[in-house]
All heavy atoms as an XYZ file, in Angstrom:
793
protein
N       0.844     -1.177      0.000
C       0.000      0.000      0.000
C       0.888      1.238      0.000
O       1.902      1.283      0.681
C      -0.914     -0.015      1.222
C      -1.865      1.156      1.267
S      -3.119      0.990      2.533
C      -4.324      0.089      1.602
N       0.505      2.231     -0.741
C       1.267      3.466     -0.866
C       0.919      4.419      0.274
O      -0.244      4.672      0.548
C       0.931      4.141     -2.199
C       1.550      5.514     -2.432
C       3.060      5.391     -2.555
C       0.969      6.138     -3.665
N       1.919      4.914      0.950
C       1.723      5.913      1.999
C       2.214      7.257      1.468
O       3.291      7.333      0.880
C       2.489      5.536      3.250
N       1.438      8.294      1.667
C       1.823      9.628      1.215
C       2.972     10.155      2.063
O       3.937     10.688      1.562
C       0.622     10.598      1.261
C      -0.405     10.182      0.223
C       1.064     12.020      1.041
C      -1.674     10.976      0.275
N       2.838     10.012      3.371
C       3.886     10.476      4.262
C       3.716      9.818      5.625
O       2.657      9.297      5.944
C       3.866     11.996      4.384
S       2.308     12.669      4.954
N       4.764      9.856      6.409
C       4.700      9.364      7.772
C       4.627     10.569      8.689
O       5.460     11.474      8.603
C       5.924      8.522      8.087
C       5.956      7.210      7.324
C       7.123      6.327      7.727
O       7.646      6.485      8.843
O       7.501      5.487      6.899
N       3.622     10.572      9.555
C       3.403     11.724     10.425
C       3.039     11.277     11.830
O       2.687     10.126     12.056
C       2.278     12.640      9.872
C       2.671     13.242      8.544
C       0.961     11.905      9.764
N       3.078     12.233     12.753
C       2.625     12.001     14.120
C       1.125     12.264     14.239
O       0.431     11.616     15.007
C       3.370     12.931     15.090
C       4.869     12.734     15.033
O       5.320     11.572     15.113
O       5.597     13.735     14.891
N       0.646     13.257     13.474
C      -0.755     13.669     13.533
C      -1.298     13.800     12.117
O      -0.698     14.486     11.289
C      -0.912     15.033     14.266
C      -2.356     15.491     14.264
C      -0.369     14.959     15.683
N      -2.431     13.151     11.853
C      -3.131     13.291     10.573
C      -4.473     13.942     10.844
O      -5.218     13.497     11.718
C      -3.327     11.931      9.912
N      -4.772     14.997     10.109
C      -6.035     15.716     10.285
C      -6.824     15.638      8.993
O      -6.317     15.987      7.933
C      -5.783     17.188     10.682
C      -5.077     17.219     12.045
C      -7.083     17.990     10.683
C      -4.706     18.575     12.540
N      -8.061     15.157      9.099
C      -8.961     15.072      7.943
C      -9.961     16.207      8.055
O     -10.828     16.200      8.916
C      -9.670     13.726      7.913
N      -9.823     17.213      7.209
C     -10.720     18.364      7.234
C      -9.962     19.630      6.907
O      -8.749     19.703      7.127
N     -10.678     20.609      6.371
C     -10.037     21.853      5.983
C     -10.684     23.078      6.587
O     -10.532     24.188      6.074
N     -11.406     22.905      7.689
C     -12.053     24.042      8.342
C     -11.020     24.891      9.072
O      -9.857     24.503      9.215
C     -13.093     23.536      9.351
O     -12.434     22.877     10.423
N     -11.444     26.029      9.577
C     -10.530     26.870     10.347
C     -10.076     26.127     11.607
O      -8.922     26.255     12.012
C     -11.179     28.215     10.723
O     -12.427     27.977     11.378
C     -11.397     29.089      9.510
N     -10.958     25.335     12.204
C     -10.579     24.548     13.386
C      -9.533     23.499     13.047
O      -8.610     23.253     13.823
C     -11.807     23.863     13.991
O     -12.721     24.816     14.457
N      -9.672     22.860     11.891
C      -8.695     21.860     11.462
C      -7.333     22.502     11.247
O      -6.301     21.949     11.659
C      -9.176     21.170     10.188
N      -7.313     23.653     10.627
C      -6.053     24.371     10.408
C      -5.441     24.771     11.750
O      -4.240     24.594     11.970
C      -6.251     25.594      9.492
C      -4.997     26.454      9.449
C      -6.647     25.142      8.091
N      -6.253     25.286     12.654
C      -5.753     25.683     13.973
C      -5.174     24.486     14.719
O      -4.114     24.593     15.345
C      -6.868     26.334     14.790
N      -5.833     23.329     14.634
C      -5.333     22.125     15.290
C      -4.017     21.669     14.667
O      -3.078     21.285     15.379
C      -6.374     21.007     15.206
N      -3.928     21.719     13.348
C      -2.699     21.322     12.655
C      -1.539     22.226     13.050
O      -0.430     21.746     13.337
C      -2.917     21.353     11.140
N      -1.774     23.510     13.078
C      -0.728     24.468     13.444
C      -0.307     24.265     14.899
O       0.894     24.256     15.208
C      -1.198     25.915     13.185
C      -0.238     26.923     13.801
C      -1.360     26.157     11.686
N      -1.277     24.068     15.788
C      -0.952     23.862     17.207
C      -0.110     22.607     17.397
O       0.869     22.622     18.157
C      -2.235     23.773     18.026
N      -0.452     21.523     16.707
C       0.323     20.288     16.818
C       1.739     20.484     16.275
O       2.712     20.024     16.874
C      -0.387     19.155     16.082
N       1.848     21.177     15.154
C       3.164     21.437     14.568
C       4.019     22.301     15.491
O       5.221     22.077     15.627
C       3.013     22.092     13.195
N       3.399     23.276     16.133
C       4.141     24.148     17.049
C       4.653     23.384     18.266
O       5.626     23.789     18.887
C       3.262     25.322     17.491
C       3.060     26.350     16.396
C       2.082     27.463     16.752
O       1.343     27.328     17.763
O       2.055     28.466     16.018
N       4.021     22.261     18.588
C       4.467     21.421     19.712
C       5.505     20.391     19.262
O       5.934     19.554     20.039
C       3.273     20.716     20.337
C       2.242     21.653     20.915
C       2.159     21.484     22.390
C       1.016     22.270     22.973
N       1.402     23.545     23.466
N       5.865     20.438     17.974
C       6.914     19.574     17.477
C       6.454     18.345     16.707
O       7.279     17.549     16.269
N       5.152     18.182     16.524
C       4.635     17.025     15.789
C       4.789     17.237     14.286
O       4.708     18.356     13.800
C       3.167     16.795     16.137
N       5.008     16.150     13.569
C       4.964     16.184     12.110
C       3.508     15.960     11.735
O       2.901     14.959     12.125
C       5.860     15.097     11.519
C       5.820     15.091     10.000
C       7.112     14.604      9.406
C       7.059     14.499      7.904
N       6.602     15.646      7.177
N       2.932     16.897     10.989
C       1.486     16.924     10.750
C       1.170     16.876      9.264
O       1.875     17.474      8.448
C       0.869     18.214     11.361
C      -0.638     18.247     11.177
C       1.234     18.340     12.833
N       0.091     16.175      8.933
C      -0.448     16.159      7.573
C      -1.932     16.480      7.651
O      -2.654     15.927      8.491
C      -0.255     14.790      6.919
C      -0.926     14.679      5.578
C      -0.376     15.302      4.469
C      -2.096     13.974      5.430
C      -0.992     15.220      3.230
C      -2.716     13.880      4.201
C      -2.166     14.499      3.096
N      -2.406     17.380      6.796
C      -3.818     17.752      6.749
C      -4.377     17.399      5.374
O      -3.799     17.780      4.352
C      -3.973     19.250      7.025
C      -5.400     19.775      7.082
C      -5.544     20.796      8.192
C      -5.823     20.385      5.759
N      -5.484     16.659      5.356
C      -6.169     16.282      4.119
C      -7.486     17.051      4.060
O      -8.399     16.791      4.840
C      -6.438     14.777      4.095
N      -7.575     18.022      3.161
C      -8.774     18.852      3.022
C      -9.672     18.282      1.923
O      -9.212     18.110      0.792
C      -8.389     20.287      2.693
N     -10.927     17.992      2.220
C     -11.800     17.398      1.209
C     -12.176     18.349      0.067
O     -12.420     17.907     -1.048
C     -13.033     16.973      1.998
C     -13.035     17.827      3.216
C     -11.593     18.125      3.508
N     -12.223     19.627      0.337
C     -12.551     20.588     -0.715
C     -11.275     21.063     -1.406
O     -10.186     20.736     -0.992
C     -13.304     21.768     -0.130
C     -14.637     21.332      0.470
C     -15.523     22.496      0.669
N     -16.739     22.085      1.326
C     -17.925     22.405      0.904
N     -18.081     23.149     -0.157
N     -18.995     22.004      1.560
N     -11.435     21.863     -2.432
C     -10.281     22.363     -3.170
C      -9.703     23.636     -2.556
O      -8.895     24.318     -3.187
C     -10.666     22.602     -4.631
C     -11.120     21.341     -5.366
C     -11.572     21.677     -6.773
C     -10.012     20.313     -5.389
N     -10.107     23.934     -1.341
C      -9.634     25.110     -0.621
C      -9.824     24.875      0.864
O     -10.557     23.975      1.281
C     -10.403     26.364     -1.062
C     -11.892     26.257     -0.829
C     -12.450     26.664      0.384
C     -12.730     25.732     -1.796
C     -13.817     26.540      0.607
C     -14.098     25.619     -1.574
C     -14.633     26.022     -0.363
O     -15.973     25.902     -0.135
N      -9.183     25.700      1.679
C      -9.348     25.648      3.132
C     -10.386     26.678      3.567
O     -10.644     27.650      2.864
C      -8.012     25.948      3.814
C      -6.881     24.974      3.519
C      -5.577     25.491      4.099
C      -7.206     23.598      4.053
N     -10.957     26.469      4.729
C     -11.882     27.441      5.301
C     -13.317     27.271      4.873
O     -14.085     28.236      4.865
N     -13.722     26.045      4.557
C     -15.105     25.845      4.099
C     -16.144     26.225      5.149
O     -17.266     26.574      4.809
C     -15.332     24.401      3.632
C     -15.328     23.378      4.730
C     -13.999     22.665      4.898
O     -12.996     23.121      4.338
O     -13.972     21.651      5.599
N     -15.775     26.196      6.421
C     -16.736     26.576      7.448
C     -17.099     28.056      7.371
O     -18.203     28.445      7.760
C     -16.227     26.223      8.841
C     -14.851     26.794      9.146
O     -14.032     26.929      8.217
O     -14.598     27.087     10.325
N     -16.229     28.872      6.835
C     -16.532     30.297      6.636
C     -16.934     30.582      5.196
O     -17.927     31.253      4.936
C     -15.327     31.163      7.003
C     -14.871     31.144      8.448
C     -13.658     32.051      8.621
C     -15.980     31.559      9.377
N     -16.151     30.073      4.253
C     -16.346     30.424      2.840
C     -17.574     29.760      2.226
O     -18.376     30.428      1.574
C     -15.108     30.066      2.034
S     -13.638     30.949      2.595
N     -17.732     28.459      2.407
C     -18.859     27.752      1.786
C     -20.189     28.159      2.398
O     -21.225     28.082      1.746
C     -18.668     26.241      1.902
N     -20.163     28.613      3.633
C     -21.402     29.021      4.318
C     -21.617     30.535      4.265
O     -22.601     31.024      4.801
C     -21.361     28.582      5.789
O     -20.234     29.203      6.429
C     -21.245     27.072      5.924
N     -20.668     31.231      3.659
C     -20.701     32.701      3.555
C     -20.788     33.381      4.918
O     -21.417     34.425      5.062
C     -21.836     33.150      2.630
C     -21.690     32.693      1.182
C     -22.908     33.108      0.372
C     -20.416     33.233      0.558
N     -20.133     32.810      5.900
C     -20.046     33.434      7.232
C     -18.799     34.315      7.269
O     -17.864     34.074      8.002
C     -19.985     32.359      8.301
C     -21.267     31.592      8.442
C     -21.224     30.513      9.493
N     -20.136     30.674     10.437
C     -19.623     29.680     11.141
N     -20.074     28.475     11.004
N     -18.629     29.890     11.989
N     -18.825     35.345      6.460
C     -17.648     36.183      6.258
C     -17.752     37.539      6.948
O     -16.896     38.396      6.759
C     -17.432     36.390      4.752
C     -17.215     35.095      3.968
C     -17.340     35.346      2.473
C     -15.879     34.482      4.316
N     -18.790     37.714      7.732
C     -19.000     38.989      8.418
C     -19.216     38.726      9.899
O     -19.946     37.807     10.277
C     -20.221     39.696      7.828
C     -20.465     41.056      8.401
C     -21.628     41.764      7.727
C     -21.828     43.125      8.336
N     -22.958     43.838      7.755
N     -18.574     39.540     10.734
C     -18.774     39.420     12.174
C     -20.150     39.958     12.553
O     -20.613     40.957     11.983
C     -17.700     40.202     12.928
C     -16.276     39.671     12.817
C     -15.300     40.657     13.446
C     -16.160     38.315     13.471
N     -20.777     39.307     13.501
C     -22.060     39.800     14.000
C     -21.833     41.107     14.742
O     -20.740     41.375     15.249
C     -22.696     38.768     14.935
C     -23.102     37.497     14.228
C     -23.720     36.521     15.188
C     -24.103     35.247     14.458
N     -24.666     34.254     15.353
N     -22.863     41.923     14.818
C     -22.756     43.202     15.527
C     -22.283     42.965     16.959
O     -22.819     42.113     17.665
C     -24.097     43.934     15.536
C     -24.480     44.443     14.156
O     -23.576     44.612     13.316
O     -25.685     44.666     13.919
N     -21.277     43.703     17.359
C     -20.738     43.605     18.711
C     -19.758     42.463     18.907
O     -19.146     42.353     19.963
N     -19.605     41.602     17.915
C     -18.683     40.469     18.039
C     -17.268     40.898     17.663
O     -17.071     41.804     16.857
C     -19.128     39.325     17.149
N     -16.314     40.232     18.273
C     -14.906     40.474     17.960
C     -14.206     39.128     17.843
O     -14.577     38.185     18.548
C     -14.260     41.311     19.061
N     -13.223     39.020     16.974
C     -12.478     37.760     16.866
C     -11.823     37.412     18.196
O     -11.252     38.287     18.857
C     -11.418     38.054     15.806
C     -11.896     39.259     15.080
C     -12.724     40.031     16.060
N     -11.892     36.150     18.590
C     -11.364     35.737     19.888
C     -10.018     35.026     19.794
O      -9.194     35.170     20.677
C     -12.379     34.814     20.592
C     -13.715     35.486     20.856
C     -13.589     36.694     21.758
O     -12.986     36.617     22.827
N     -14.140     37.811     21.342
N      -9.806     34.249     18.746
C      -8.567     33.482     18.635
C      -7.546     34.231     17.799
O      -7.892     35.142     17.031
C      -8.836     32.117     17.981
O      -9.259     32.320     16.630
C      -9.903     31.331     18.751
N      -6.295     33.823     17.929
C      -5.231     34.437     17.116
C      -5.519     34.265     15.636
O      -5.332     35.193     14.851
C      -3.880     33.821     17.457
S      -3.272     34.270     19.082
N      -6.000     33.079     15.241
C      -6.289     32.818     13.836
C      -7.431     33.710     13.347
O      -7.355     34.291     12.271
C      -6.622     31.344     13.621
C      -6.853     30.908     12.180
C      -5.677     31.278     11.281
C      -7.130     29.411     12.127
N      -8.482     33.840     14.133
C      -9.605     34.700     13.747
C      -9.156     36.154     13.626
O      -9.587     36.869     12.713
C     -10.745     34.576     14.756
N      -8.281     36.575     14.504
C      -7.762     37.948     14.438
C      -6.954     38.164     13.164
O      -7.036     39.217     12.538
C      -6.922     38.257     15.674
C      -7.768     38.391     16.934
C      -6.926     38.554     18.169
C      -7.830     38.594     19.401
N      -7.076     38.609     20.655
N      -6.186     37.137     12.754
C      -5.434     37.245     11.503
C      -6.387     37.305     10.310
O      -6.183     38.069      9.379
C      -4.483     36.064     11.344
C      -3.273     36.130     12.223
C      -2.372     34.938     11.994
C      -1.192     34.961     12.933
N      -0.318     33.786     12.745
N      -7.411     36.479     10.338
C      -8.360     36.428      9.220
C      -9.096     37.753      9.084
O      -9.177     38.319      7.994
C      -9.349     35.257      9.383
C      -8.623     33.921      9.181
C     -10.522     35.387      8.408
C      -9.435     32.704      9.547
N      -9.621     38.259     10.187
C     -10.414     39.491     10.105
C      -9.542     40.740     10.134
O      -9.908     41.749      9.538
C     -11.484     39.521     11.192
C     -12.651     38.637     10.864
C     -12.700     37.331     11.312
C     -13.674     39.096     10.060
C     -13.755     36.500     10.984
C     -14.738     38.278      9.719
C     -14.774     36.971     10.180
N      -8.402     40.704     10.788
C      -7.448     41.812     10.748
C      -8.048     43.179     10.989
O      -7.705     44.127     10.295
N      -8.952     43.302     11.942
C      -9.571     44.584     12.247
C     -10.765     44.926     11.359
O     -11.370     45.979     11.500
N     -11.086     44.048     10.436
C     -12.229     44.280      9.537
C     -13.495     43.660     10.128
O     -13.431     42.741     10.922
C     -11.980     43.621      8.169
C     -10.758     44.129      7.445
C     -10.454     43.188      6.270
N      -9.373     43.644      5.447
C      -8.097     43.418      5.690
N      -7.724     42.738      6.746
N      -7.169     43.881      4.884
N     -14.631     44.110      9.667
C     -15.917     43.520     10.063
C     -16.302     42.378      9.127
O     -17.051     41.493      9.495
C     -17.036     44.572     10.047
C     -16.824     45.744     10.965
C     -16.833     45.437     12.442
N     -18.030     44.722     12.864
C     -18.068     43.906     13.914
N     -16.994     43.701     14.629
N     -19.160     43.289     14.248
N     -15.792     42.415      7.898
C     -16.069     41.346      6.946
C     -14.821     41.086      6.106
O     -13.949     41.942      5.996
C     -17.256     41.708      6.047
O     -16.956     42.822      5.254
N     -14.764     39.879      5.558
C     -13.612     39.468      4.753
C     -14.096     38.771      3.488
O     -15.253     38.376      3.385
C     -12.676     38.523      5.540
C     -12.022     39.249      6.693
C     -13.425     37.292      6.028
N     -13.200     38.615      2.544
C     -13.525     37.894      1.314
C     -13.097     36.429      1.456
O     -12.195     36.117      2.249
C     -12.786     38.496      0.108
O     -11.370     38.321      0.317
C     -13.117     39.976     -0.068
N     -13.716     35.538      0.690
C     -13.277     34.138      0.723
C     -11.793     33.995      0.383
O     -11.092     33.179      0.984
C     -14.156     33.456     -0.333
C     -15.388     34.287     -0.386
C     -14.906     35.700     -0.159
N     -11.306     34.779     -0.552
C      -9.893     34.684     -0.940
C      -8.977     35.025      0.230
O      -7.929     34.397      0.405
C      -9.599     35.590     -2.139
C      -8.211     35.388     -2.698
S      -7.836     33.688     -3.152
C      -8.838     33.509     -4.595
N      -9.342     36.002      1.029
C      -8.524     36.353      2.198
C      -8.483     35.183      3.186
O      -7.421     34.833      3.691
C      -9.058     37.608      2.879
C      -8.249     37.978      4.119
C      -8.700     39.290      4.746
N      -8.029     39.502      6.007
C      -6.797     39.975      6.143
N      -6.098     40.313      5.076
N      -6.255     40.133      7.330
N      -9.635     34.589      3.445
C      -9.691     33.451      4.366
C      -8.785     32.333      3.859
O      -7.946     31.796      4.595
C     -11.141     32.931      4.520
C     -11.177     31.649      5.346
C     -12.033     34.001      5.143
N      -8.943     31.989      2.605
C      -8.164     30.897      2.019
C      -6.668     31.196      2.060
O      -5.857     30.336      2.397
C      -8.622     30.651      0.585
C     -10.066     30.189      0.506
C     -10.546     30.221     -0.921
C     -12.051     30.053     -0.985
N     -12.553     30.161     -2.351
N      -6.292     32.419      1.724
C      -4.876     32.802      1.696
C      -4.261     32.715      3.091
O      -3.157     32.186      3.257
C      -4.731     34.215      1.137
C      -3.303     34.680      1.056
C      -3.199     36.078      0.499
C      -1.750     36.527      0.517
N      -1.593     37.904      0.124
N      -4.967     33.218      4.085
C      -4.433     33.206      5.454
C      -4.282     31.768      5.950
O      -3.268     31.423      6.551
C      -5.353     34.013      6.389
C      -5.425     35.444      5.923
C      -4.960     33.854      7.847
C      -4.853     36.514      6.754
N      -5.286     30.927      5.695
C      -5.212     29.544      6.164
C      -4.093     28.778      5.456
O      -3.352     28.024      6.103
C      -6.553     28.843      5.981
C      -7.706     29.419      6.815
C      -9.001     28.669      6.527
C      -7.387     29.407      8.300
N      -3.951     28.968      4.159
C      -2.839     28.343      3.429
C      -1.502     28.770      4.047
O      -0.626     27.940      4.302
C      -2.833     28.760      1.958
C      -3.893     28.099      1.114
O      -4.659     27.259      1.631
O      -3.959     28.431     -0.084
N      -1.356     30.059      4.268
C      -0.098     30.590      4.785
C       0.194     30.080      6.186
O       1.351     29.819      6.532
C      -0.095     32.120      4.757
C       1.279     32.718      4.925
C       2.234     32.301      3.812
O       1.924     32.452      2.637
N       3.388     31.773      4.175
N      -0.827     29.925      7.006
C      -0.637     29.386      8.358
C      -0.022     27.992      8.301
O       0.899     27.682      9.052
C      -1.977     29.334      9.112
C      -2.469     30.678      9.582
C      -1.606     31.265     10.679
O      -1.467     30.633     11.753
O      -1.063     32.359     10.466
N      -0.534     27.146      7.406
C       0.004     25.793      7.276
C       1.428     25.809      6.735
O       2.302     25.091      7.232
C      -0.900     24.941      6.378
C      -2.283     24.624      6.931
C      -3.081     23.809      5.926
C      -2.195     23.896      8.272
N       1.668     26.632      5.736
C       3.015     26.736      5.160
C       4.003     27.201      6.225
O       5.079     26.620      6.404
C       3.027     27.683      3.936
C       4.446     28.003      3.502
C       2.230     27.077      2.788
N       3.633     28.252      6.954
C       4.527     28.801      7.982
C       4.820     27.797      9.093
O       5.900     27.802      9.669
C       3.943     30.077      8.590
C       3.939     31.245      7.622
O       4.596     31.164      6.557
O       3.253     32.259      7.923
N       3.835     26.932      9.406
C       4.006     25.945     10.477
C       4.702     24.671      9.977
O       4.988     23.776     10.768
C       2.650     25.590     11.078
N       4.937     24.589      8.671
C       5.584     23.403      8.123
C       4.670     22.194      8.031
O       5.132     21.055      8.058
N       3.370     22.444      7.915
C       2.394     21.353      7.824
C       2.202     20.977      6.353
O       1.917     21.836      5.517
C       1.035     21.788      8.434
C      -0.031     20.719      8.201
C       1.193     22.083      9.918
N       2.357     19.680      6.052
C       2.066     19.190      4.709
C       0.556     19.072      4.558
O      -0.134     18.645      5.495
C       2.703     17.816      4.484
C       4.224     17.877      4.438
O       4.755     18.892      3.963
O       4.859     16.911      4.868
N       0.034     19.435      3.375
C      -1.414     19.335      3.180
C      -1.756     19.124      1.719
O      -0.961     19.438      0.834
C      -2.140     20.578      3.720
C      -1.733     21.891      3.104
C      -2.518     22.479      2.129
C      -0.590     22.555      3.512
C      -2.168     23.713      1.568
C      -0.229     23.780      2.972
C      -1.017     24.352      1.988
N      -2.938     18.551      1.495
C      -3.468     18.334      0.158
C      -4.910     18.795      0.108
O      -5.659     18.631      1.069
C      -3.430     16.844     -0.218
C      -2.090     16.219     -0.549
C      -2.261     14.729     -0.797
C      -1.462     16.887     -1.755
N      -5.312     19.351     -1.041
C      -6.701     19.735     -1.277
C      -7.406     18.618     -2.047
O      -6.763     17.809     -2.712
C      -6.778     21.000     -2.132
C      -6.137     22.203     -1.508
C      -5.085     22.847     -2.136
C      -6.591     22.714     -0.311
C      -4.494     23.969     -1.582
C      -6.011     23.830      0.256
C      -4.958     24.461     -0.379
N      -8.742     18.611     -2.011
C      -9.517     17.640     -2.776
C      -9.134     16.218     -2.423
O      -9.038     15.359     -3.276
N      -8.923     15.989     -1.148
C      -8.403     14.709     -0.683
C      -9.312     14.157      0.412
O      -9.400     14.731      1.491
C      -6.992     14.938     -0.144
S      -6.214     13.493      0.495
N      -9.973     13.060      0.102
C     -10.833     12.423      1.097
C     -10.055     11.331      1.803
O      -9.575     10.391      1.172
C     -12.081     11.845      0.431
C     -13.001     12.918     -0.063
C     -12.895     13.413     -1.355
C     -13.958     13.457      0.778
C     -13.735     14.418     -1.803
C     -14.800     14.469      0.337
C     -14.677     14.937     -0.957
O     -15.496     15.929     -1.388
N      -9.925     11.467      3.103
C      -9.227     10.446      3.879
C     -10.070      9.179      3.893
O     -11.274      9.223      4.162
C      -8.999     10.948      5.300
N      -9.455      8.047      3.567
C     -10.187      6.786      3.553
C      -9.678      5.816      4.600
O     -10.417      4.954      5.053
C     -10.085      6.108      2.171
O      -8.717      5.922      1.849
C     -10.755      6.951      1.109
N      -8.440      5.953      4.988
C      -7.877      5.053      5.978
C      -6.582      5.649      6.501
O      -5.938      6.452      5.831
C      -7.603      3.683      5.362
C      -7.530      2.567      6.408
O      -7.692      2.862      7.610
O      -7.319      1.422      6.019
N      -6.213      5.240      7.703
C      -4.957      5.667      8.287
C      -4.146      4.410      8.586
O      -4.652      3.481      9.204
C      -5.188      6.470      9.597
C      -3.866      6.815     10.257
C      -5.997      7.729      9.319
N      -2.928      4.373      8.106
C      -2.040      3.260      8.401
C      -1.286      3.565      9.693
O      -0.781      4.673      9.860
C      -1.047      3.046      7.270
C      -1.637      2.771      5.900
C      -0.514      2.668      4.874
C      -2.448      1.499      5.924
N      -1.219      2.578     10.571
C      -0.519      2.775     11.846
C       0.590      1.764     11.972
O       0.436      0.617     11.577
C      -1.489      2.612     13.002
C      -2.586      3.636     12.992
C      -3.467      3.485     14.197
N      -4.568      4.428     14.038
C      -5.816      4.150     14.303
N      -6.153      2.980     14.741
N      -6.736      5.050     14.126
N       1.690      2.195     12.597
C       2.762      1.247     12.823
C       2.436      0.403     14.055
O       1.378      0.557     14.666
C       4.105      1.973     12.960
C       4.177      2.920     14.153
O       3.328      2.827     15.059
O       5.101      3.747     14.174
N       3.350     -0.487     14.445
C       3.112     -1.406     15.554
C       2.897     -0.671     16.877
O       2.270     -1.197     17.803
C       4.281     -2.373     15.669
N       3.380      0.551     16.959
C       3.237      1.340     18.187
C       1.953      2.171     18.202
O       1.727      2.947     19.120
C       4.454      2.234     18.355
C       5.749      1.453     18.499
C       6.964      2.359     18.478
O       6.808      3.583     18.466
O       8.079      1.818     18.460
N       1.141      2.025     17.158
C      -0.114      2.759     17.113
C      -0.037      4.005     16.307
O      -0.915      4.824     16.268
């Protein structure tokens, strides 16, 4: 069976939460791979058009602050660009349009 890569953490999903989890794991020293089912990252914001903060709301996480950058609304391209860059900067390997079907584990799990 062909393995794409050997990693400590495999993440199936391309949402902002998936990206945040991948970056956090990488920052702790794990080798991480993210498989995004869509052809872009951030489907939880972009595909649902949740690109505007509600009245009185403010970004709470570091990632949300980067995405909104003091703005009340953002474009899908901005979301996608920031999420891509976060993974690149953290050294996380990732693929788009990739449905995870199985995870191979070594004898140690």
